[in-house]
MILUM-21319 format. One record per atom (N, C-alpha, C, CB): residue number from 0; residue in three letters; atom name; x, y, z. Coordinates in pm, whole numbers. Atoms other than C-alpha are relative to their C-alpha. Glycine has a CB too. Layout:
// MILUM-21319
R   nr  rest  atom      xx      yy      zz
R  NUM   ALA    CA       X       Y       Z
...
This chain:
// MILUM-21319
R   nr  rest  atom      xx      yy      zz
R    0   MET     N      80    -119       0
R    0   MET    CA       0       0       0
R    0   MET     C      85     126       0
R    0   MET    CB     -92      -1     118
R    1   GLU     N     -84    -118      -5
R    1   GLU    CA     274     246      79
R    1   GLU     C      61      31    -137
R    1   GLU    CB     110     -18     103
R    2   TRP     N     -58     -18     132
R    2   TRP    CA     426     192    -264
R    2   TRP     C     -99      69     -94
R    2   TRP    CB      43    -135     -59
R    3   ARG     N     103     -62      84
R    3   ARG    CA      98     283    -440
R    3   ARG     C     -22     145      43
R    3   ARG    CB    -133     -79       8
R    4   GLU     N      20    -136     -50
R    4   GLU    CA      50     588    -220
R    4   GLU     C     119      88     -42
R    4   GLU    CB     -16       0     154
R    5   LEU     N    -120     -73      38
R    5   LEU    CA     407     694    -293
R    5   LEU     C      -1      32    -150
R    5   LEU    CB     125     -80      37
R    6   MET     N       8     -22     145
R    6   MET    CA     358     652    -671
R    6   MET     C    -108     102     -35
R    6   MET    CB     -29    -133     -72
R    7   LYS     N     107     -98      25
R    7   LYS    CA      28     844    -664
R    7   LYS     C      49     141      34
R    7   LYS    CB    -127     -34      84
R    8   GLY     N     -55    -130     -39
R    8   GLY    CA     200    1128    -480
R    8   GLY     C     103      49    -100
R    8   GLY    CB      61      -8     138
R    9   PHE     N    -103     -34      98
R    9   PHE    CA     492    1119    -725
R    9   PHE     C     -64      46    -131
R    9   PHE    CB      92    -121     -25
R   10   ILE     N      69     -35     126
R   10   ILE    CA     259    1128   -1029
R   10   ILE     C     -72     134      16
R   10   ILE    CB    -102    -111     -41
R   11   LYS     N      67    -129     -24
R   11   LYS    CA      54    1412    -878
R   11   LYS     C     103     113       2
R   11   LYS    CB     -78      -3     134
R   12   GLY     N    -106    -100      -4
R   12   GLY    CA     377    1602    -812
R   12   GLY     C      53      33    -139
R   12   GLY    CB     113     -47      88
R   13   ILE     N     -47     -20     138
R   13   ILE    CA     500    1552   -1170
R   13   ILE     C    -104      76     -81
R   13   ILE    CB      32    -136     -68
R   14   LEU     N     107     -69      73
R   14   LEU    CA     162    1656   -1314
R   14   LEU     C     -13     146      44
R   14   LEU    CB    -134     -72      19
R   15   SER     N       5    -137     -51
R   15   SER    CA     156    1962   -1089
R   15   SER     C     116      83     -55
R   15   SER    CB       3       0     154
R   16   LEU     N    -118     -69      53
R   16   LEU    CA     508    2054   -1201
R   16   LEU     C     -20      36    -148
R   16   LEU    CB     126     -87      18
R   17   PHE     N      27     -27     142
R   17   PHE    CA     412    2019   -1571
R   17   PHE     C    -106     108     -17
R   17   PHE    CB     -44    -127     -71
R   18   LEU     N     106    -101       8
R   18   LEU    CA      97    2227   -1511
R   18   LEU     C      57     138      32
R   18   LEU    CB    -115     -34      97
R   19   ILE     N     -62    -128     -33
R   19   ILE    CA     301    2504   -1346
R   19   ILE     C      89      49    -114
R   19   ILE    CB      81     -11     130
R   20   ILE     N     -86     -38     113
R   20   ILE    CA     555    2500   -1631
R   20   ILE     C     -85      45    -118
R   20   ILE    CB      91    -118     -42
R   21   PHE     N      88     -35     112
R   21   PHE    CA     275    2508   -1890
R   21   PHE     C     -63     137      21
R   21   PHE    CB    -110    -106     -17
R   22   ILE     N      63    -129     -29
R   22   ILE    CA      96    2799   -1722
R   22   ILE     C     104     111      -7
R   22   ILE    CB     -68      -1     140
R   23   SER     N    -107    -101       6
R   23   SER    CA     426    2987   -1687
R   23   SER     C      35      33    -144
R   23   SER    CB     125     -49      74
R   24   LEU     N     -31     -23     141
R   24   LEU    CA     502    2942   -2057
R   24   LEU     C    -111      78     -70
R   24   LEU    CB      24    -132     -72
R   25   VAL     N     113     -72      60
R   25   VAL    CA     154    3056   -2158
R   25   VAL     C       2     146      43
R   25   VAL    CB    -134     -66      39
R   26   LEU     N      -3    -137     -48
R   26   LEU    CA     179    3365   -1939
R   26   LEU     C     118      77     -58
R   26   LEU    CB       7       2     152
R   27   LEU     N    -119     -65      56
R   27   LEU    CA     530    3444   -2063
R   27   LEU     C     -22      34    -147
R   27   LEU    CB     123     -91      16
R   28   THR     N      28     -24     142
R   28   THR    CA     424    3409   -2427
R   28   THR     C    -102     111     -17
R   28   THR    CB     -50    -128     -68
R   29   THR     N     103    -103       8
R   29   THR    CA     114    3622   -2372
R   29   THR     C      58     136      35
R   29   THR    CB    -118     -34      92
R   30   LYS     N     -61    -126     -42
R   30   LYS    CA     314    3888   -2193
R   30   LYS     C      89      57    -110
R   30   LYS    CB      81     -19     130
R   31   GLN     N     -88     -46     107
R   31   GLN    CA     567    3906   -2477
R   31   GLN     C     -80      54    -117
R   31   GLN    CB      90    -113     -47
R   32   SER     N      78     -47     114
R   32   SER    CA     299    3944   -2744
R   32   SER     C     -74     127      33
R   32   SER    CB     -98    -107     -45
R   33   VAL     N      69    -122     -39
R   33   VAL    CA     121    4216   -2546
R   33   VAL     C      95     118       2
R   33   VAL    CB     -66     -18     136
R   34   ASN     N     -98    -107     -12
R   34   ASN    CA     440    4418   -2505
R   34   ASN     C      54      49    -134
R   34   ASN    CB     112     -45      85
R   35   VAL     N     -44     -47     130
R   35   VAL    CA     483    4468   -2880
R   35   VAL     C     -45     145     -15
R   35   VAL    CB     -57     -90    -115
R   36   PRO     N      39    -140      10
R   36   PRO    CA     491    4844   -2933
R   36   PRO     C     -91      24    -121
R   36   PRO    CB     125      89     -10
R   37   ILE     N      93     -35     108
R   37   ILE    CA     208    4985   -3140
R   37   ILE     C      58     119     -74
R   37   ILE    CB    -143      32      56
R   38   GLN     N     -56    -108      81
R   38   GLN    CA     336    5196   -3424
R   38   GLN     C    -113      92     -45
R   38   GLN    CB      78     -56    -122
R   39   THR     N      99     -97      45
R   39   THR    CA     137    5510   -3484
R   39   THR     C      57      74    -119
R   39   THR    CB     -39      99     114
R   40   PRO     N     -51     -68     119
R   40   PRO    CA     169    5658   -3828
R   40   PRO     C      11     151      23
R   40   PRO    CB     -91     -29    -119
R   41   PRO     N     -19    -144     -18
R   41   PRO    CA     295    6013   -3851
R   41   PRO     C     -96      81     -86
R   41   PRO    CB     143      39     -33
R   42   THR     N      97     -64      89
R   42   THR    CA     -26    6119   -4028
R   42   THR     C     -31     143      42
R   42   THR    CB    -128     -81      -4
R   43   THR     N      39    -132     -46
R   43   THR    CA    -100    6419   -3811
R   43   THR     C      98     105     -49
R   43   THR    CB     -11       4     152
R   44   ASN     N     -99     -97      42
R   44   ASN    CA     226    6597   -3881
R   44   ASN     C       1      17    -151
R   44   ASN    CB     137     -40      49
R   45   TYR     N      -2     -11     146
R   45   TYR    CA     224    6514   -4251
R   45   TYR     C    -128      63     -51
R   45   TYR    CB      21    -138     -63
R   46   ALA     N     127     -57      44
R   46   ALA    CA    -144    6599   -4288
R   46   ALA     C      -1     151      20
R   46   ALA    CB    -118     -64      76
R   47   GLU     N      -9    -144     -23
R   47   GLU    CA     -84    6940   -4132
R   47   GLU     C      95      66     -99
R   47   GLU    CB      46      29     144
R   48   GLU     N    -100     -53      94
R   48   GLU    CA     224    6993   -4348
R   48   GLU     C     -58      12    -140
R   48   GLU    CB     125     -89      -1
R   49   ILE     N      55      -4     135
R   49   ILE    CA      43    6902   -4669
R   49   ILE     C    -114     100      -9
R   49   ILE    CB     -48    -140     -42
R   50   GLY     N     107    -100      -2
R   50   GLY    CA    -255    7117   -4568
R   50   GLY     C      55     140     -18
R   50   GLY    CB     -79      -9     130
R   51   ASP     N     -65    -131      15
R   51   ASP    CA     -26    7415   -4532
R   51   ASP     C      51      21    -142
R   51   ASP    CB     116      14     100
R   52   LYS     N     -51     -10     137
R   52   LYS    CA     136    7342   -4869
R   52   LYS     C    -114      21    -101
R   52   LYS    CB      80    -125     -37
R   53   LEU     N     115     -15      91
R   53   LEU    CA    -203    7308   -5040
R   53   LEU     C     -54     143       4
R   53   LEU    CB    -112    -100      36
R   54   GLN     N      49    -137     -12
R   54   GLN    CA    -314    7645   -4904
R   54   GLN     C      99     101     -57
R   54   GLN    CB     -29      33     146
R   55   ALA     N    -102     -95      44
R   55   ALA    CA      14    7824   -4973
R   55   ALA     C      13       1    -152
R   55   ALA    CB     135     -33      63
R   56   SER     N     -17       7     145
R   56   SER    CA      24    7704   -5334
R   56   SER     C    -130      22     -78
R   56   SER    CB      58    -134     -38
R   57   ASP     N     132     -11      65
R   57   ASP    CA    -350    7758   -5408
R   57   ASP     C     -26    -122     -88
R   57   ASP    CB      -8     129     -85
R   58   PHE     N       9     123      78
R   58   PHE    CA    -347    7397   -5524
R   58   PHE     C    -143     -30     -44
R   58   PHE    CB      54    -116      81
R   59   THR     N     140      30      33
R   59   THR    CA    -726    7351   -5510
R   59   THR     C     -49      93    -110
R   59   THR    CB     -90      15     126
R   60   LYS     N      43     -98     100
R   60   LYS    CA    -789    7669   -5707
R   60   LYS     C      63     -29    -136
R   60   LYS    CB      36     144      46
R   61   LYS     N     -70      32     125
R   61   LYS    CA    -526    7580   -5969
R   61   LYS     C     -58    -126     -65
R   61   LYS    CB     151     -18      27
R   62   THR     N      56     125      54
R   62   THR    CA    -673    7231   -6005
R   62   THR     C    -137      24     -62
R   62   THR    CB     -11    -107     111
R   63   ILE     N     134     -30      52
R   63   ILE    CA   -1029    7359   -6051
R   63   ILE     C      10      78    -131
R   63   ILE    CB     -83      79     103
R   64   ILE     N     -18     -80     122
R   64   ILE    CA    -913    7615   -6309
R   64   ILE     C      49     -88    -114
R   64   ILE    CB      99     116      25
R   65   ALA     N     -54      87     105
R   65   ALA    CA    -713    7352   -6501
R   65   ALA     C    -106     -99     -49
R   65   ALA    CB     123     -76      53
R   66   LEU     N     106      93      42
R   66   LEU    CA   -1005    7107   -6502
R   66   LEU     C    -106      71     -83
R   66   LEU    CB     -65     -65     123
R   67   ARG     N      98     -77      79
R   67   ARG    CA   -1244    7375   -6626
R   67   ARG     C      57      35    -138
R   67   ARG    CB     -40     130      75
R   68   ALA     N     -65     -30     128
R   68   ALA    CA    -993    7471   -6897
R   68   ALA     C       1    -122     -90
R   68   ALA    CB     143      51      22
R   69   ALA     N       1     123      78
R   69   ALA    CA    -991    7106   -7006
R   69   ALA     C    -141     -43     -38
R   69   ALA    CB      68    -112      78
R   70   GLY     N     138      28      39
R   70   GLY    CA   -1370    7114   -7043
R   70   GLY     C     -84     -73     103
R   70   GLY    CB       1     -79    -124
R   71   TYR     N      75      68    -106
R   71   TYR    CA   -1478    6958   -6714
R   71   TYR     C     -70     103      88
R   71   TYR    CB      93     -89      86
R   72   SER     N      74     -89     -89
R   72   SER    CA   -1722    7106   -6462
R   72   SER     C       7     -52     144
R   72   SER    CB    -147      12     -46
R   73   PRO     N     -11      47    -139
R   73   PRO    CA   -1592    7032   -6111
R   73   PRO     C     -75      93      96
R   73   PRO    CB     148     -10      41
R   74   ASP     N      50     -84    -110
R   74   ASP    CA   -1749    7155   -5787
R   74   ASP     C     107     102      33
R   74   ASP    CB     -38     -85     126
R   75   SER     N    -100     -99     -40
R   75   SER    CA   -1579    7455   -5637
R   75   SER     C      82     -47     121
R   75   SER    CB     -68     133      33
R   76   THR     N     -79      55    -110
R   76   THR    CA   -1444    7231   -5359
R   76   THR     C      56    -136     -41
R   76   THR    CB     -87     -13     129
R   77   ILE     N     -63     130      23
R   77   ILE    CA   -1217    6928   -5359
R   77   ILE     C      28     -60     137
R   77   ILE    CB     133      13     -86
R   78   GLY     N     -24      68    -127
R   78   GLY    CA   -1194    6672   -5080
R   78   GLY     C     136     -68       1
R   78   GLY    CB    -110    -103      28
R   79   TYR     N    -131      61     -15
R   79   TYR    CA    -862    6546   -4950
R   79   TYR     C      -1     -98     118
R   79   TYR    CB     108     107      19
R   80   LEU     N     -28      95    -108
R   80   LEU    CA    -770    6241   -4743
R   80   LEU     C     148     -32     -10
R   80   LEU    CB     -90    -131      -9
R   81   VAL     N    -146      12       7
R   81   VAL    CA    -399    6246   -4664
R   81   VAL     C      49     -80     120
R   81   VAL    CB      67     140      -5
R   82   GLU     N     -58      82    -106
R   82   GLU    CA    -228    5971   -4467
R   82   GLU     C     152       5      -2
R   82   GLU    CB     -48    -144     -13
R   83   SER     N    -145       0      15
R   83   SER    CA     126    5980   -4604
R   83   SER     C      32      51    -141
R   83   SER    CB      61    -143      24
R   84   PRO     N     -34     -46     135
R   84   PRO    CA     319    6100   -4911
R   84   PRO     C     -43     -98    -109
R   84   PRO    CB     150      24     -10
R   85   THR     N      39     100     100
R   85   THR    CA     231    5774   -5087
R   85   THR     C    -148     -33       4
R   85   THR    CB      81    -126      19
R   86   ASN     N     143      27     -11
R   86   ASN    CA    -133    5771   -4978
R   86   ASN     C     -76     131      18
R   86   ASN    CB     -29     -97     117
R   87   GLN     N      72    -127       3
R   87   GLN    CA    -293    6102   -5072
R   87   GLN     C    -116     -17     -97
R   87   GLN    CB      94     120     -42
R   88   ILE     N     118      19      84
R   88   ILE    CA    -647    6076   -5202
R   88   ILE     C     -73     133     -15
R   88   ILE    CB     -95    -108      60
R   89   MET     N      70    -124      32
R   89   MET    CA    -830    6360   -5371
R   89   MET     C    -132     -38     -65
R   89   MET    CB      87      92     -93
R   90   THR     N     131      29      58
R   90   THR    CA   -1203    6350   -5446
R   90   THR     C     -50     124     -73
R   90   THR    CB    -102     -44     110
R   91   ILE     N      51    -108      85
R   91   ILE    CA   -1339    6561   -5730
R   91   ILE     C    -140     -38     -46
R   91   ILE    CB      95      26    -123
R   92   HIS     N     137      22      45
R   92   HIS    CA   -1712    6591   -5803
R   92   HIS     C     -21      76    -130
R   92   HIS    CB    -104      44     109
R   93   LEU     N      22     -62     130
R   93   LEU    CA   -1800    6659   -6167
R   93   LEU     C    -149      11     -32
R   93   LEU    CB      70     -80    -109
R   94   HIS     N     135     -23      52
R   94   HIS    CA   -2119    6804   -6314
R   94   HIS     C       5      -8    -152
R   94   HIS    CB     -56     139      47
R   95   SER     N      14     -10     145
R   95   SER    CA   -2243    6802   -6673
R   95   SER     C      78    -106     -77
R   95   SER    CB      44     137     -45
R   96   ILE     N     -64     109      72
R   96   ILE    CA   -2099    6467   -6773
R   96   ILE     C     -85    -124      27
R   96   ILE    CB     151     -20      46
R   97   ASP     N      88     116     -13
R   97   ASP    CA   -2290    6146   -6838
R   97   ASP     C      65    -116      73
R   97   ASP    CB     -44     -46    -137
R   98   LYS     N     -69     111     -66
R   98   LYS    CA   -2031    5891   -6733
R   98   LYS     C     149      28       3
R   98   LYS    CB     -30    -134     -72
R   99   ILE     N    -145     -14     -13
R   99   ILE    CA   -1671    5861   -6631
R   99   ILE     C      62    -127     -55
R   99   ILE    CB      43      25     150
R  100   ASP     N     -69     116      54
R  100   ASP    CA   -1460    5634   -6846
R  100   ASP     C     149       8      36
R  100   ASP    CB     -19     -10    -155
R  101   LYS     N    -143       8     -35
R  101   LYS    CA   -1095    5534   -6815
R  101   LYS     C      80     117     -56
R  101   LYS    CB      60    -130     -50
R  102   SER     N     -75    -111      59
R  102   SER    CA    -973    5807   -7049
R  102   SER     C     -25     130      76
R  102   SER    CB     -37      17    -149
R  103   THR     N      31    -118     -80
R  103   THR    CA   -1152    6074   -6846
R  103   THR     C      77      -4     131
R  103   THR    CB    -153      10      28
R  104   GLU     N     -75      14    -125
R  104   GLU    CA   -1002    5941   -6523
R  104   GLU     C     149      22     -21
R  104   GLU    CB     -24    -138      61
R  105   SER     N    -143     -14      30
R  105   SER    CA    -657    5923   -6681
R  105   SER     C      36     145     -26
R  105   SER    CB      40     -86    -120
R  106   GLU     N     -27    -140      31
R  106   GLU    CA    -678    6279   -6813
R  106   GLU     C      -4      85     127
R  106   GLU    CB    -101      53    -104
R  107   ILE     N      12     -76    -125
R  107   ILE    CA    -793    6417   -6477
R  107   ILE     C     117     -33      92
R  107   ILE    CB    -134     -30      70
R  108   GLN     N    -115      42     -81
R  108   GLN    CA    -523    6216   -6297
R  108   GLN     C     127      71     -48
R  108   GLN    CB      18    -155      -6
R  109   TYR     N    -117     -66      58
R  109   TYR    CA    -262    6361   -6535
R  109   TYR     C       1     149      35
R  109   TYR    CB       2     -19    -154
R  110   ILE     N       9    -144     -31
R  110   ILE    CA    -384    6719   -6482
R  110   ILE     C      37      25     146
R  110   ILE    CB    -143      53     -30
R  111   VAL     N     -26     -17    -144
R  111   VAL    CA    -379    6682   -6102
R  111   VAL     C     146     -24      32
R  111   VAL    CB     -89     -94      83
R  112   ASN     N    -140      31     -32
R  112   ASN    CA     -35    6520   -6091
R  112   ASN     C      97     100     -61
R  112   ASN    CB      34    -140     -48
R  113   ARG     N     -84    -104      59
R  113   ARG    CA     111    6782   -6325
R  113   ARG     C       1     123      90
R  113   ARG    CB     -51      38    -142
R  114   ILE     N       8    -115     -90
R  114   ILE    CA     -12    7058   -6094
R  114   ILE     C      73     -30     131
R  114   ILE    CB    -147      38      28
R  115   ALA     N     -70      40    -124
R  115   ALA    CA     117    6865   -5790
R  115   ALA     C     151      10     -19
R  115   ALA    CB     -39    -144      41
R  116   LYS     N    -144      -4      27
R  116   LYS    CA     461    6829   -5948
R  116   LYS     C      49     145     -11
R  116   LYS    CB      33     -76    -131
R  117   ASN     N     -39    -140      14
R  117   ASN    CA     472    7199   -6040
R  117   ASN     C       3      74     134
R  117   ASN    CB     -95      71     -95
R  118   ASN     N       6     -62    -132
R  118   ASN    CA     399    7282   -5675
R  118   ASN     C      78     -79     105
R  118   ASN    CB    -145      14      44
R  119   ASN     N     -85      81     -89
R  119   ASN    CA     652    7035   -5527
R  119   ASN     C     -81     -84     100
R  119   ASN    CB      95      89      75
R  120   LEU     N      84      89     -80
R  120   LEU    CA     380    6803   -5397
R  120   LEU     C       9    -141     -56
R  120   LEU    CB    -147      50       3
R  121   HIS     N       5     139      46
R  121   HIS    CA     354    6425   -5416
R  121   HIS     C    -128     -22     -80
R  121   HIS    CB       7     -99     121
R  122   ASN     N     117      34      81
R  122   ASN    CA     110    6265   -5660
R  122   ASN     C    -119     -38      88
R  122   ASN    CB      32    -113     -96
R  123   PHE     N     124      34     -68
R  123   PHE    CA    -251    6215   -5558
R  123   PHE     C     -67    -117     -71
R  123   PHE    CB     -93     121       5
R  124   ILE     N      91      99      57
R  124   ILE    CA    -482    5921   -5610
R  124   ILE     C    -131      75     -18
R  124   ILE    CB     -17    -131      93
R  125   VAL     N     118     -81      28
R  125   VAL    CA    -776    6089   -5779
R  125   VAL     C    -124     -88      -7
R  125   VAL    CB      18      78    -132
R  126   ASN     N     130      67      -3
R  126   ASN    CA   -1130    5974   -5706
R  126   ASN     C    -100      96     -65
R  126   ASN    CB     -42     -39     148
R  127   VAL     N      93     -86      73
R  127   VAL    CA   -1370    6122   -5964
R  127   VAL     C    -141     -55      19
R  127   VAL    CB      37       8    -151
R  128   GLN     N     139      41     -20
R  128   GLN    CA   -1741    6113   -5883
R  128   GLN     C     -93      94     -76
R  128   GLN    CB     -35      -1     151
R  129   LEU     N     101     -79      70
R  129   LEU    CA   -2040    6227   -6081
R  129   LEU     C    -101      56      98
R  129   LEU    CB     -71     -84    -106
R  130   VAL     N     103     -61     -82
R  130   VAL    CA   -2288    6467   -5926
R  130   VAL     C    -125       7     -86
R  130   VAL    CB      43     142      52
R  131   ASP     N     128       0      72
R  131   ASP    CA   -2649    6417   -6034
R  131   ASP     C     -71     131      33
R  131   ASP    CB     -89    -126      39
R  132   VAL     N      59    -132     -24
R  132   VAL    CA   -2781    6773   -6073
R  132   VAL     C    -152      -8      15
R  132   VAL    CB      37      96    -114
R  133   SER     N     145      12     -12
R  133   SER    CA   -3141    6646   -6093
R  133   SER     C     -44     -22     146
R  133   SER    CB     -51    -114     -88
R  134   LEU     N      31      23    -140
R  134   LEU    CA   -3125    6556   -5721
R  134   LEU     C      14     126      85
R  134   LEU    CB      89    -109      56
R  135   GLN     N     -24    -121     -78
R  135   GLN    CA   -3030    6906   -5613
R  135   GLN     C    -117      95      -6
R  135   GLN    CB     124      70     -48
């Protein structure tokens, strides 16, 4: 009987030791994955910087004038979403056009990027949207 009791105690001790090691490893692994620093993009500083450049260069006004000279009818405002130099999105709303095809998008993209280059700005991803004047 003593031998069985001794073996049961030994097995319980080994299992307890493995359980403690397992829990320690899980906690250690979890702690390491939680301590990974979160990288915050420098969008605020760049967005402010690009906003200042857009105002100083009259970029919006120049773009609207160039689009009108090319025969398009944009709104008098342009929307911007700027996250980084490689992710600058510009939304232009056009009136008096039935549909937007690839050549129209390409021409507008070219006009915008030419103006951006002339003003020492990075290229924009241009999002062209039609405005239905019958809804206004």
